[in-house]
N, C-alpha and C positions, 0 to 999 in steps of 0.2 A: 034448259039453261046448260051450256056447254062449259065444261071444266077442264081447266087445264091439269095434264096429267102430272103425277109427281115424279120428280127426278129419278133415275136409277139408283137403285140401294147402294150399289158397288161404290159411289162416289162417297160415300160416308163410311167406309170400312176403317179398320183400326189404323190403317197409316196415313190417311188424311186428317181425323179428328184430332190427335193430338198436336199436330200443327195449327190448327186453326183455334184451339182453345189455347196454345201459347200467345197467340197474336192477339186473342181478345183479352189477355191480361195486361198487355202496354195498349191497344186501343180501346176506347170505351165502347165503340160500335165496331162489329166486323160482320159482314156478310159475303155470301160466295153466290153470285149470280150467274146464269145462262146468258146466251147471246139474246134472250129475248126479254131479258130482265127479271125473270123468275128466281125465286129465292129458292137455292139448293140448301143453304145451311145459313143460319144466324144465331149470334151469341147470345147467352141469357141476359147480357146487360141493355139489349136493344128493348127490352119490356120494361126495364125501369126508366129509361129514358124516353120512350114515346109514350108510355103511361094511360093504357095498354096499347101495343102495336096494332094496326087496324088490318095487318095480313098476317099470314101463315107461310109455313115453309110449302114452298111449291106455287104459292100465288105471286101476282106482279109485284114491282115495289112502286106501281104507279099512285097506289094509295097513300104511300108514303111521301112521295115528292108532290110539291103543291103544284109547279108546272110539268103537265106530261111532256111538253116539247123538250125540258132539260132531259127527260129520260131517255128519248129518241137521239138527241146530241150527243149524250154520254155513250150510247150504243155505237154509233157512227164511229166517234173517236176512238173507241177501245177497239173496233174489228180494224181500222184504217192504221192506228198506230201500236195496240198491244198494250197502251196504258191511256190513263186520263189523268192529266196534270192537276196537282192541288187547286183547290176553289172553294169558296163560300157558296152554299147553298141554302134555301129555307126549306126545312121538313115540317109535316103537321106534327103536333105534340100534344096530345088530348084534344081539348077544344081551341088550343092556342098554335103557336108556331114556335119554331126554333131553328137557329142557326148552327151549322156544321161545318167543319173543314174537311172536304170531301176528296178522295182520289181513290183511284182502281188502276190495278195492273192485271195482265194476263197470269191466270194460276198455272203453276208448273205443272208437268205431268203429262201422261198421255190418258186422253178423255175422247169419247164419241164426239163431243163439241166442246168447243171453246167455253171454259169457265172464267170469269172473273173475280179477282180478290178485292172487295171494296172493304175501304177504312175510312172511319170519321172521327172526330173529336168535336165535342160541343165547343162553341165560339163562347167565351166568358164576356158579357157587355161589359165594356171599359167605359168608365167616366170620362166624358168628354172635358177636354181642358176647359177652363174658362174662358170666354171669349173675351180677347184684348179689347179694352174699349176704343172706339173710335177716337183718333187723334181730335183735341178739339180744334176748331179752325184757328187759324192765327189771327191775333187781334193785336194791332198796333198800341204801342203805349200810347201814342198822340190820341187815338181814339177812346182809351181808357180815360185820358186824362180831361178830353173834351165833354165826356158825360158827367163829369165829377161835379157836385154842387159847392166844392170848395175852390176858391180862386186859387189858381196854382200857375207860376211862372218860373222862366229860368233866366239866369243872366251869365252873360260871358266876363272874363274877368276886367274887362273895361265897366262893366256895369250896365251894359245895353240889354234889353229885353231881347232874347232869343226865341221865346214861345211864351204865348201866353193862352190859356182856354178861356172858352166865352165867359165864364163865372167872373174873370177879371173886369172884362168890359162893363158886365152888369153892375160890378161893385163900383167901379169908377165912374161910372155914368159915361161911357165913350164908346165908340166902336172899336171892334178888335181889332181892325188893320191899323187902327191908329196907337195901338200899343207896341207893337212889335218894332224892333229896331230903334227904340226910342230909349233914353236914360231913365231907369226908374226913378231917380231924384225928380225929373221933370212931372213923372206922373203922380207922384205923391208930394207935390209942389204946395206950398202955403204952410209948411212947420219945418222950422229950423232942426227939430228933433229928428223929422223924418229923414231930412237930408244928411244928418250925423249917424242916424242906425245905418240908412243904406250906403253910405260912404263906407263904413266897415265891412261891407261883404266884397269878395268873400272872404269870409272869417276863416282863421286857422283852428278855432275850436270845433268840436263836434256839431254844434248848433247855437243860436240864441234867438231869444225871442223878445219883443219889445212892442210896446203901444205907442202908437203916434195918432195924432190929430190931422188929417187933411181935408184941403179945400176940393170939390167937385166942379166941374164946370158949370152946373147948373146953381153954384153959389152956395149948396148946402155944405154942411160940414160932418164928418165922419171918424169916431175914433175905430182905428184899425191895428188889430193885433198882426205884427210882421214875425213869421218865424222862418228862418233860413239855417240851411246848413250847406256845407261845401259840397258840389257836384263833383264825383271823383268817378276816374274810370276804373277797370279792373285793376290796372297796376298802381293804384292808388293816386295817380295825378289829378291834381285839383284842375278842373277845365272850366269853373264857372259855380255860379249859386242856384239852389233850388229854393224859390220862397213860397211859402201859404200865407195868404191875406185873409183875414176873418173880421166881418164886422161886429164889433164889440161895443158899440155906441149904447144901445139898449141897457146891456148888463153893466156898463161904467156908469151911466145916468142913475140906474137904481141904487148902485153902490154909493156914488156921491151924495144921493138923497138920503139913503140909510146913515151915511156919516155925518150929514148935515142935522139929521133928527138927532142923533144921539150927542153931538155938539150941543144943540139947542138944550136937551134934557139935561146934560151936564151942567150948564150954564144956570138952568132953573133951580137944579139943586144947589150949586153952590150959594145962589142968591137967597133962597129960601133958607137953608140952614144959617145964613148971617143973620138973616131978620129973624129967626127964630132964638139964638144965642140971646139976643139982647133982653127981651121979656123975661126968658129964663133966668140970666143973672139976678135981675131984678128979683125975682121969685125967691131964689135961693139965698141972696142976700137979706131979704125981709124976715124969712124964716129963721134965718140964724140969729136975727137981732130979737125976734119975738121968742125964741127960746130962751139967750142971755137976759134979756129984761123982764119976762113976764113970764117964766118958767113955773113960779109958784102959784101963778093966780090961775093957770091953765087947768091944773088938775091932772088926774090920770088920764083921762078920758082926753082931755085936750092935748097931753103930749104925746098920746098915741096916734091921735090924727096928724099932730105936726112932724110925726116920724114918717107917717105914710107920704105925706106930702113931699117932705125931703127925698123922701125914696124913689118917688114917681119923677122929682126933678133931676135926680142923678141919672136915672134910666134915660130920661128924654137927653139930657146933658152927652151921655154916651152915644146914642143915637145920631145926635147932631154931628158930634166929632167924627163917628164912624162915615155919614154921608158925605161931609166936608173932604175926608181922605179919599174916599171914592171917586169924588168929582176931582180930585187934584191929578190923580192917576192918569188920567188923559189929558191933562193940560199940555204936558211936553214930552218929547221923547225921553226914553229912560236913558240916565247916565250909566251908562254901562263900565264898568272898571272891574279888575280882578279881585275877588272878595276870598277871604279865609272864612269859611262856614262855622269853623270851631270856635272862632273869637267872638263872632256874633253869638252863638249858642251858649257861650260862657257868660258873657253878658246878661243874655235873657234868664239864663238859669239863677244869676244872682239877683235879679229883678222879682222872679219868681219864688224865691228861697221860702218867704214865710208862708205863701199859700201852698207851696209843696209839702212842707212841712204839717201844716194843719189838715191837709187831706191826706197825709201818709203816702204820698205818691213819689216813685222812684224814677228820675228823669236821667236817660242814659243817651250820651251824647257821643258821635263816632270820634275815634281817637284822631286819625290822621285823613280827614277827608281831602279830596282833591279840590284846587281851586277853582271857583266859579265865576263865571263871565256874566255878571248883572249889577243892578243897582243896588248898592250896598244899603240904604235905608228900607228898599222895597224887600230886600232879601229878608230883613229882621222883622219887617211886617208879617210877611209869610210865615216865618217861624213863630212869631207872637201870637199869631191868629188860629194857626194849627195846635199848637200845644195849649192857647186857652181854650179852644173848642173840645181838645180831648179832656181836660179838667173839668169844664162845664158839664159834660155828659158822661164823666166816667161811672157814675152808678155806685151801687155797694160792691165792694170787691176786696178779700181778705189781704191780698197783695196788688195793690194798682200799681201801673208800670207805665210808662211811656218811653219808646225808643225811637231815636233819630237817625238817620244814615242817609251818607250822601255818596253815590256811585258814579263813576265814569263809564260813559257808555260810546258807542261809536260816534254818535252825532249829538250826544246831548250830555248835560249832568241830570243824573235822577235822584230827587229828594224824595223820602218815604218818613213817614212821620206814623208809628203803629202805637195802639193802646190795646189793653186788655178790657176796656169797658163793656157798656151795654149794646154797643154796635148799632147799627141803621139798617132798616129795612131796605132789600133791593128797589122795591118801589119807588123809594124816596132818593137813590145815590144822584140823579140828575136834580131835582128838586132843591136840594140843600146847598146849592151853588147859586141860587137865584136870590136876589134882594128880598129883605123881609121874610124870609123862609128860617123857621126855628123849629125844630123837633122837641118839644117837651120842655121843661123847666131846666134849669142849671141847677148844680150841685146846691147852691144856697137857697133855691127855691124861686128865685126870679127868673124872667124868661128874658133871654139875649135879644139882642137888637135884630137879628138876622140879617147882619151886613157882612160880618168877618169873613166867612167863607166866598161870599160875593168879592171881596176886596181881593182875597188870595186868587181867584178866578181870574180877575181882570188883570193884576201884576203877571200872571203866567200868560197870556194873551199878549199883553203889550211887550213882552220880551220875545214872543214866537213860540211860546212853548204851549202846554196844556197840562190840566190838572183833573183828576177823578179820585174815586173811592172805592175800594174793595171791603165789604162789611157784610155781616149777617147777624140778626139780633141773639144776644149774648154770646158773641165769638168775636167783640172787641171790633176795631175799624184800622183800616189802612189807607192812608191819605198819600197819593202819589202825584209827583209834580216835577217837571222836565223844563230845564232852561238849554236851548241850543248852544253848543260849543262854539259855533261860529259867529 
């Protein structure tokens, strides 16, 4: 095997070595090569970077470089120009590779042959910047609306249709080309209400919605919900109307069917209650006559049975009265007026005074409640049923108490009736507002009719409000009810 002779020892004398070692402190890799690419001197750091180097002093650097052709190119460039411009090259590094920024210059001094000083720095891999997503292809607004299942159209200020998507034609039962450039009032013909609603477009408000009944070309009728809002430019100029049409025929038919069944049920309850009242009045009347005229002949056992008959009769009478009242709530619209809740509460406290004293219950009412917009009689029924329910289910307590408050909120008046009684299990919070649902006996041992809270719920709903309860066993109950302010 032919070996490359080591370079002369005089190249590594004391005048050259300090310079090379100083350079190695500035650059991580420093080599001194002859014109054939043989290593004359190398820094100690090279071993750390190459891990370990595959060459030693006096050997060629071709084992260091991946591409032998690069070494010959560098040699020709160094001989021709005396230097190699900085560039990035790949070098062997253990079992892998590494990138270095490489440059070379002619080493100064008098030497038997040219020497080249090579310096290199490892190139630190930088994370690539996240690739910017390709812009989505432009899709026109018309293409988006054409694929929408919702019927969408636009009108000019004169009420003529300037655009209609295919869903409009399917809804109206006509060809799409027959919709554009026609007045919307002609398309929604067959309803004066439709003409009135459409005639108000473009509106000055942010939007409006109305249900209209229309006749299609095939003779069928539809209930259509029309939602419209002004169509404005970027500067706020109104140039027409944007309208959405939705077929709500099925929903309205179902709602009408439910309303019809509710009306039939209320009428039935009203009729049955009246029919039951007549024999009940007779039963209670004859029981009173029996007590007055024949009490001595009945004996203790007979009078006990008579008491039970009268008690059951009074319970039935209370139930009939509650059913009649529940049926009347939906007969007519609530006669809303501005009501002072405090006057109603003072009247109720005076009427309940004997019962409050017998149960030793303190009833606290708000001092200056806001005026409430509602039916005066219905508000009295709300307070009467909620307070009566609290008294019925107070349970044993050393200091029984009922607090009534009325607060004014942003869009509603909020009524709360709070007690410190035995409370209601959360499982029954919804159930107690259903008719004929009563949880346990009342304070006097009798069971309630189970209609009082159902009346409260119906009054709240007919006024556009709602009712709910917050309670837990042994922690009392707080009933909430809202009446809209407007």
